[in-house]
C-alpha positions as CSV (number, residue, x, y, z in Angstrom):
1,M,19.3,12.7,-16.7
2,A,15.9,11.6,-18.4
3,T,15.5,7.8,-18.2
4,A,15.4,7.9,-22.1
5,D,18.7,9.1,-22.4
6,F,20.5,7.0,-19.4
7,F,21.8,4.4,-21.8
8,T,23.6,6.6,-24.2
9,A,27.0,7.4,-22.2
10,V,28.1,11.0,-22.3
11,P,31.4,11.1,-23.9
12,A,34.3,12.4,-21.5
13,A,34.9,15.1,-23.7
14,T,31.3,16.6,-23.9
15,D,31.3,20.4,-23.8
16,F,29.0,20.9,-20.9
17,A,28.8,24.5,-21.4
18,A,27.6,24.5,-24.9
19,N,25.0,21.9,-24.1
20,P,21.7,23.9,-22.8
21,A,20.4,20.6,-21.6
22,I,23.4,20.1,-19.3
23,S,24.9,23.5,-18.3
24,P,22.9,25.4,-15.8
25,R,21.1,28.5,-17.1
26,P,20.9,31.9,-15.3
27,A,17.4,32.5,-13.7
28,Y,16.5,36.2,-13.5
29,D,15.3,37.3,-10.1
30,P,13.2,40.6,-10.5
31,R,13.1,41.2,-6.6
32,D,16.8,42.4,-6.9
33,D,17.3,42.6,-10.6
34,S,19.7,39.9,-10.6
35,Y,20.6,36.7,-12.2
36,Q,21.3,33.2,-10.0
37,I,23.5,30.6,-11.4
38,P,23.4,27.2,-9.6
39,L,26.4,25.4,-10.1
40,V,25.6,22.2,-8.3
41,G,27.3,18.9,-8.7
42,P,25.0,16.2,-10.0
43,N,25.9,13.9,-7.1
44,M,27.3,14.1,-3.6
45,A,30.8,13.0,-4.1
46,I,31.5,16.3,-5.7
47,K,32.8,18.2,-2.7
48,N,32.4,21.9,-3.4
49,D,29.1,23.1,-4.9
50,Y,28.6,26.8,-5.4
51,T,25.6,29.5,-5.9
52,V,26.9,32.3,-7.8
53,N,24.6,35.7,-8.0
54,I,25.5,37.6,-10.7
55,K,23.8,41.4,-10.9
56,E,23.4,42.5,-14.4
57,D,25.8,45.4,-13.9
58,V,28.8,47.0,-15.6
59,S,30.3,48.0,-12.4
60,T,33.4,46.0,-11.3
61,T,31.8,44.7,-7.9
62,P,33.0,41.6,-6.9
63,V,30.7,38.4,-7.6
64,S,29.4,37.0,-4.4
65,V,30.1,33.4,-4.1
66,T,28.7,31.2,-1.5
67,Q,30.7,27.8,-0.7
68,V,28.2,24.9,0.3
69,K,29.3,22.5,2.9
70,E,31.6,19.6,2.0
71,A,29.6,16.4,1.4
72,P,29.0,14.3,4.4
73,G,30.9,11.0,4.9
74,L,28.7,7.9,5.3
75,Y,29.8,4.7,7.0
76,I,28.6,1.1,7.2
77,T,29.8,0.3,10.6
78,G,28.1,-3.3,10.9
79,L,26.5,-5.9,8.8
80,G,24.7,-9.1,9.5
81,S,23.1,-11.8,7.5
82,Q,20.9,-14.4,8.3
83,Y,19.6,-17.6,6.4
84,P,17.0,-20.1,7.5
85,P,18.1,-23.7,8.7
86,F,16.8,-25.8,5.9
87,L,18.5,-26.3,2.7
88,F,16.7,-27.5,-0.5
89,P,18.8,-29.2,-3.1
90,P,18.0,-29.5,-6.8
91,E,17.6,-33.1,-6.8
92,K,14.5,-33.1,-4.3
93,L,12.6,-30.9,-6.5
94,E,11.3,-33.6,-8.9
95,G,10.1,-35.7,-5.7
96,F,8.2,-32.5,-4.3
97,I,6.2,-31.8,-7.9
98,K,5.0,-35.1,-8.2
99,K,3.0,-35.0,-5.3
100,W,0.5,-32.7,-7.2
101,Y,1.4,-32.8,-10.9
102,D,2.2,-35.2,-13.7
103,L,6.0,-35.0,-14.4
104,E,5.4,-35.2,-18.2
105,T,3.5,-31.9,-18.2
106,P,4.8,-29.5,-20.7
107,G,5.8,-26.8,-18.2
108,I,7.1,-29.3,-15.5
109,K,9.1,-31.0,-18.0
110,K,10.9,-27.6,-19.1
111,L,11.2,-26.6,-15.2
112,L,12.9,-29.9,-14.5
113,T,15.1,-29.4,-17.3
114,I,16.3,-25.9,-16.3
115,N,16.6,-27.4,-12.6
116,Q,19.3,-29.2,-13.9
117,T,21.3,-26.2,-15.5
118,T,21.2,-23.3,-12.6
119,L,24.6,-24.5,-10.8
120,I,22.8,-23.9,-7.6
121,Q,23.8,-26.5,-5.1
122,S,21.3,-25.8,-2.3
123,R,18.7,-23.1,-1.6
124,S,17.9,-21.7,2.1
125,T,14.3,-22.4,3.1
126,I,12.4,-21.3,6.3
127,K,11.0,-24.8,6.4
128,A,11.8,-28.2,5.3
129,Y,9.8,-28.8,2.2
130,E,8.5,-32.1,3.9
131,D,6.6,-29.9,6.3
132,P,2.9,-30.4,6.5
133,F,2.6,-26.6,5.8
134,W,3.9,-27.1,2.1
135,N,2.2,-30.6,1.6
136,R,-1.7,-30.0,2.2
137,S,-4.0,-30.9,-0.9
138,V,-5.0,-27.1,-0.8
139,P,-2.2,-24.6,-1.2
140,P,-1.8,-22.1,1.9
141,S,-4.0,-18.9,1.0
142,I,-2.3,-15.3,0.9
143,S,-3.7,-14.4,4.2
144,E,-2.0,-17.7,5.8
145,L,1.4,-16.7,4.0
146,D,1.0,-13.1,5.3
147,R,0.5,-14.7,8.8
148,F,3.4,-16.9,8.4
149,F,5.8,-14.1,7.1
150,R,4.9,-11.6,10.1
151,K,6.2,-14.4,12.4
152,S,9.0,-16.3,10.8
153,G,10.2,-13.5,8.5
154,V,10.3,-11.0,11.4
155,D,12.2,-13.3,13.1
156,L,15.0,-14.1,10.7
157,T,15.1,-10.2,10.1
158,V,15.7,-9.6,13.9
159,Q,18.5,-12.1,13.9
160,A,20.1,-10.3,11.1
161,C,19.8,-7.0,12.7
162,K,21.2,-8.1,15.8
163,K,24.4,-9.1,14.1
164,A,24.8,-5.7,12.4
165,M,24.0,-3.7,15.7
166,R,26.3,-5.7,17.6
167,E,29.2,-5.2,15.1
168,S,28.5,-1.5,15.0
169,G,28.2,-1.2,18.4
170,S,24.6,0.4,18.6
171,A,22.0,-0.3,21.1
172,P,18.4,-0.2,20.5
173,A,18.4,3.5,21.8
174,D,21.1,4.6,19.2
175,I,19.2,3.7,16.3
176,T,17.7,7.0,14.8
177,H,16.2,5.7,11.5
178,I,15.0,2.2,9.9
179,V,14.6,1.7,6.3
180,A,13.0,-1.8,5.6
181,V,12.4,-3.6,2.6
182,T,10.4,-6.8,1.3
183,C,8.3,-7.7,-1.6
184,T,7.0,-11.2,0.2
185,N,4.9,-9.1,2.5
186,A,2.4,-6.5,1.8
187,G,0.5,-6.2,5.2
188,N,0.2,-3.1,7.2
189,P,1.4,-2.0,9.6
190,G,4.5,-3.1,7.9
191,F,7.0,-5.8,9.0
192,D,9.1,-2.8,9.7
193,L,7.3,-1.8,12.7
194,L,7.3,-5.5,14.0
195,V,11.2,-5.9,13.8
196,A,11.6,-2.4,15.5
197,Q,9.5,-3.5,18.2
198,K,11.1,-7.2,18.8
199,L,14.5,-5.2,19.1
200,G,13.1,-2.7,21.3
201,L,13.8,0.4,19.2
202,R,12.2,3.7,20.6
203,P,8.7,4.7,19.5
204,E,10.0,7.9,18.0
205,T,12.5,6.1,15.6
206,D,12.0,7.5,12.0
207,R,10.6,4.4,10.1
208,T,10.6,4.0,6.2
209,L,9.3,0.6,4.3
210,L,10.2,0.1,0.5
211,H,7.9,-2.1,-1.4
212,G,7.6,-2.8,-5.1
213,V,11.4,-3.0,-5.9
214,G,11.8,-6.5,-5.6
215,C,15.6,-8.0,-6.1
216,A,16.9,-4.3,-6.4
217,G,15.7,-3.7,-2.7
218,G,18.8,-4.1,-0.9
219,L,20.5,-1.1,-2.8
220,S,17.3,1.2,-2.9
221,A,17.3,0.8,0.8
222,M,20.8,1.6,0.8
223,R,20.4,4.8,-1.3
224,A,17.4,5.9,0.9
225,A,19.1,5.4,4.0
226,A,22.1,7.5,2.5
227,A,19.7,10.4,1.8
228,M,18.3,10.4,5.4
229,A,21.8,10.3,6.5
230,Q,22.8,13.4,4.8
231,S,19.5,15.1,5.5
232,A,20.5,14.5,9.1
233,S,24.2,15.9,8.4
234,M,22.7,18.9,7.0
235,R,20.5,19.3,10.0
236,N,23.6,18.7,12.3
237,R,22.3,15.7,13.6
238,P,23.9,12.3,14.2
239,A,22.5,9.4,12.2
240,R,22.6,5.8,13.1
241,I,20.1,4.0,10.5
242,L,19.3,0.5,10.6
243,V,18.8,-1.1,7.3
244,F,17.2,-4.2,6.9
245,A,15.5,-6.7,3.9
246,C,13.8,-9.9,4.4
247,E,12.3,-12.3,1.7
248,I,10.5,-15.6,2.4
249,C,10.4,-16.7,-1.5
250,S,9.7,-20.3,-0.6
251,I,6.0,-19.5,0.8
252,N,5.1,-18.8,-3.0
253,V,6.3,-22.4,-4.3
254,R,2.8,-23.9,-4.8
255,C,1.8,-20.7,-6.5
256,D,4.6,-20.7,-8.8
257,L,3.9,-24.3,-9.7
258,E,0.6,-23.8,-10.5
259,E,1.9,-20.8,-13.1
260,V,4.4,-23.2,-14.6
261,V,1.5,-25.7,-15.4
262,E,-1.1,-23.2,-16.8
263,H,1.5,-21.3,-18.7
264,P,3.8,-24.0,-20.5
265,E,4.5,-21.9,-23.3
266,E,6.7,-19.4,-21.1
267,T,9.8,-20.2,-19.2
268,K,9.0,-20.0,-15.5
269,I,12.3,-20.3,-13.2
270,S,11.1,-19.0,-9.8
271,P,10.7,-22.8,-8.4
272,V,14.3,-23.5,-9.2
273,L,15.9,-20.3,-8.4
274,F,14.4,-18.6,-5.1
275,S,15.3,-18.9,-1.5
276,D,14.7,-17.3,1.9
277,G,17.0,-15.0,3.7
278,A,17.6,-11.9,5.7
279,A,20.1,-9.1,5.6
280,S,21.2,-5.8,7.8
281,F,23.4,-3.0,8.0
282,V,24.0,0.1,10.0
283,L,24.8,3.2,8.3
284,S,26.1,6.0,10.2
285,N,26.9,10.1,9.3
286,E,30.2,11.6,10.3
287,L,28.5,13.1,13.1
288,T,28.0,9.6,14.8
289,P,30.7,9.3,17.6
290,G,33.3,6.5,16.2
291,A,31.7,5.8,13.0
292,K,34.7,6.2,11.0
293,D,36.8,4.1,13.0
294,K,34.4,1.4,13.1
295,A,33.7,1.5,9.4
296,V,33.6,-1.6,7.5
297,Y,32.5,0.3,4.2
298,S,32.2,4.0,3.4
299,L,29.6,4.6,1.0
300,V,31.2,7.0,-1.5
301,N,28.1,7.3,-4.2
302,W,25.3,5.7,-5.8
303,E,22.9,5.8,-8.9
304,T,19.7,4.2,-9.7
305,A,17.5,4.1,-13.3
306,T,14.4,2.7,-14.6
307,M,15.0,1.4,-18.0
308,P,12.1,2.5,-20.3
309,N,9.3,0.3,-21.8
310,T,10.5,-3.0,-19.5
311,A,8.0,-3.1,-16.7
312,K,6.6,-6.4,-18.1
313,E,9.9,-8.2,-18.3
314,L,10.2,-8.5,-14.2
315,E,7.0,-8.8,-12.1
316,F,5.8,-10.2,-8.7
317,M,2.3,-9.7,-8.4
318,T,-0.5,-10.6,-5.8
319,D,-2.5,-13.7,-6.3
320,P,-4.8,-15.5,-3.9
321,S,-2.3,-18.3,-3.2
322,G,0.8,-16.2,-3.0
323,F,2.6,-13.8,-5.4
324,R,3.4,-14.9,-9.1
325,A,6.9,-14.2,-10.6
326,T,7.5,-13.2,-14.3
327,L,11.2,-13.0,-15.1
328,T,11.2,-13.2,-19.0
329,K,14.4,-14.2,-21.1
330,E,15.0,-10.6,-21.8
331,V,16.1,-9.9,-18.2
332,P,19.9,-11.1,-18.3
333,I,20.1,-9.1,-21.9
334,L,18.5,-5.8,-20.3
335,A,20.8,-6.0,-17.4
336,L,23.7,-6.4,-19.2
337,K,22.5,-3.5,-21.4
338,A,22.1,-1.2,-18.3
339,I,25.2,-2.0,-16.2
340,T,27.9,-0.3,-18.6
341,P,26.4,3.2,-18.8
342,M,26.0,3.4,-14.8
343,F,29.6,2.0,-14.3
344,E,30.9,4.8,-16.4
345,Q,28.6,7.4,-14.7
346,L,29.9,6.3,-11.0
347,K,33.6,5.5,-11.5
348,P,34.9,9.2,-11.6
349,F,33.9,9.5,-8.2
350,L,36.2,7.4,-6.0
351,A,36.9,8.3,-2.5
352,A,39.6,11.0,-2.4
353,D,42.0,8.6,-0.2
354,S,41.4,5.6,-2.8
355,A,44.8,4.6,-4.1
356,L,42.9,3.9,-7.6
357,A,41.7,7.8,-7.8
358,T,45.3,9.2,-7.4
359,S,47.2,6.4,-9.4
360,G,46.7,8.3,-12.6
361,K,45.5,5.2,-14.5
362,A,42.4,4.8,-16.2
363,V,39.8,3.3,-14.3
364,E,38.3,0.0,-15.3
365,A,35.8,-2.3,-14.0
366,T,38.7,-4.8,-13.4
367,D,39.8,-2.3,-10.6
368,F,37.1,-3.3,-8.4
369,D,35.7,-6.1,-6.5
370,W,32.0,-6.6,-7.4
371,A,29.1,-7.3,-5.2
372,L,26.6,-8.3,-7.9
373,H,23.0,-9.5,-7.1
374,P,23.1,-13.1,-8.3
375,G,19.9,-13.0,-10.3
376,G,20.6,-15.9,-12.2
377,I,23.7,-17.9,-13.9
378,A,23.0,-15.9,-17.2
379,I,23.5,-12.6,-15.3
380,L,26.7,-13.7,-13.4
381,N,28.2,-15.1,-16.5
382,G,27.0,-12.3,-18.5
383,V,28.4,-9.3,-16.3
384,Q,31.8,-11.1,-15.7
385,Q,32.2,-11.5,-19.6
386,K,31.2,-8.0,-20.5
387,M,33.0,-6.2,-17.8
388,A,36.3,-8.7,-18.2
389,L,36.0,-9.5,-14.7
390,H,37.7,-12.9,-13.3
391,D,36.3,-15.3,-11.0
392,G,38.1,-13.7,-7.8
393,Q,36.3,-10.3,-8.2
394,L,32.8,-11.9,-8.4
395,R,33.8,-14.6,-5.8
396,A,31.2,-13.7,-3.1
397,S,28.4,-13.3,-5.8
398,F,29.0,-16.8,-7.2
399,D,29.3,-18.0,-3.6
400,V,26.0,-17.0,-2.4
401,Y,24.3,-18.1,-5.5
402,K,26.0,-21.5,-5.4
403,N,25.1,-22.2,-1.7
404,H,21.8,-20.5,-1.3
405,G,20.4,-19.2,-4.3
406,N,18.4,-16.0,-5.0
407,S,17.0,-14.4,-2.0
408,S,15.7,-11.3,-3.5
409,S,16.3,-8.0,-1.6
410,P,18.7,-9.1,0.8
411,T,20.8,-10.8,-1.6
412,V,23.1,-8.1,-2.6
413,L,23.6,-7.1,0.9
414,I,24.6,-10.8,2.0
415,V,27.0,-10.5,-0.9
416,L,28.6,-7.4,0.6
417,D,28.8,-9.1,4.1
418,Q,30.5,-12.1,2.7
419,L,32.6,-10.5,0.5
420,R,34.7,-8.9,3.2
421,K,35.2,-12.2,5.1
422,M,36.8,-13.7,1.6
423,G,40.4,-12.1,1.9
424,E,42.0,-8.7,1.6
425,G,40.8,-8.0,-1.7
426,R,40.5,-4.5,-3.5
427,D,40.0,-1.4,-1.9
428,D,37.1,0.0,-3.9
429,V,34.1,-2.1,-4.4
430,M,30.9,-1.8,-6.9
431,A,27.4,-3.2,-5.7
432,C,24.9,-3.7,-8.4
433,S,21.5,-5.2,-8.1
434,F,18.5,-5.0,-10.7
435,G,14.7,-5.3,-9.8
436,P,11.3,-4.8,-11.2
437,G,10.6,-1.7,-13.6
438,M,13.2,-2.7,-14.8
439,T,15.4,-1.0,-12.5
440,I,19.1,-1.2,-12.1
441,E,20.8,0.2,-8.8
442,M,24.4,0.6,-8.2
443,A,26.4,1.9,-5.3
444,L,30.2,2.5,-4.8
445,L,31.9,1.9,-1.7
446,K,35.4,1.9,-0.5
447,R,36.7,-0.9,2.3
448,C,37.9,0.6,5.6
449,R,40.9,-0.9,6.7
450,H,41.8,-0.1,10.2
451,G,45.4,-0.7,11.9
452,D,44.7,-4.2,13.5
453,D,43.3,-5.4,9.9
454,E,46.5,-4.4,8.2
């Protein structure tokens, strides 16, 4: 589907056969004087796809139909989250800022006002803000921040990965692929290699590092890993994919504050919103022994889209003293505009064994637990109101936001990890995140309940 058309939902009664933009067209093949019609479902949850070859002939010879293999099962068999040990409550921000800036500066005054309204009780940081590293007269350079991430960020990520691998029962030699994501480091070789080496993974482990996806990164990495797992299934190979995300947003605090002072006419919220964290999970395909029996969630389906003409609304750009973040006031509005069409696109593809799928009732947003990326209180409250969700359906998102803030890419994965620890909940889970582009990512998952869980 073209991005320009994404936000216009296709009515349920659309006549696909009459729509040439949607309906597959015959392709003439002169080699055997035939037409080929690919009747391939648009995503992996459609279990039976066919390729039909129709020879242009008046004979009654039966049409040959080739059935494609059923879509492979994908299972999250272990998750792990890791926050650093220090907490930064909002009441400490004023004392930190006044070391360098006049609190009556227009941009600073606006920031301190916003700081009182975020509803964040504390944010996790890799260092205490009293640490000399943050309190020098000259802010750390981008090269210093790079070295800091490649030590402290890697160590934090390794802790999260070990938790996920331990739960999944995966030894380092079992990992076939890794998919990593960060936006707070741009060094090469990427931090994915450093994490792999610390974990003792095999040198031939297939590595992929995503960059430029920001807060959407956790689900971007899940989508990439799912494609890899499906590819392995098609090659008749097991796949245990270690996915991890890490952001050390606190390293940009001095850069963020300078941006606040330089552009008082804009509303800059990074210094009161972002935090540090890492998350990981192991995704296995159905050819991995024991994957289904160990699964925490099954990954049913996913979608992604970029909203046209929104690239300037959400940015994270390199600066000599860090990364400068831009989040305009349009971001929550755009996020709310995007979420309903994508939910409507995903909801028909419930797992075959989902009670909701066989209930016969119309599927609504209120039938799911939601792992929503807590990008800010405006997004959380806006989605809750728009989708008519009650507090319990967003309990993990609110909990992570309130106690740790927004850690960018790992946050939605941390929410998924937290959600399965917060009571029985609903079988079906919708995860959603937003990032630069602007981009929306959404994934449909199902809780896997085993005998000892019931």
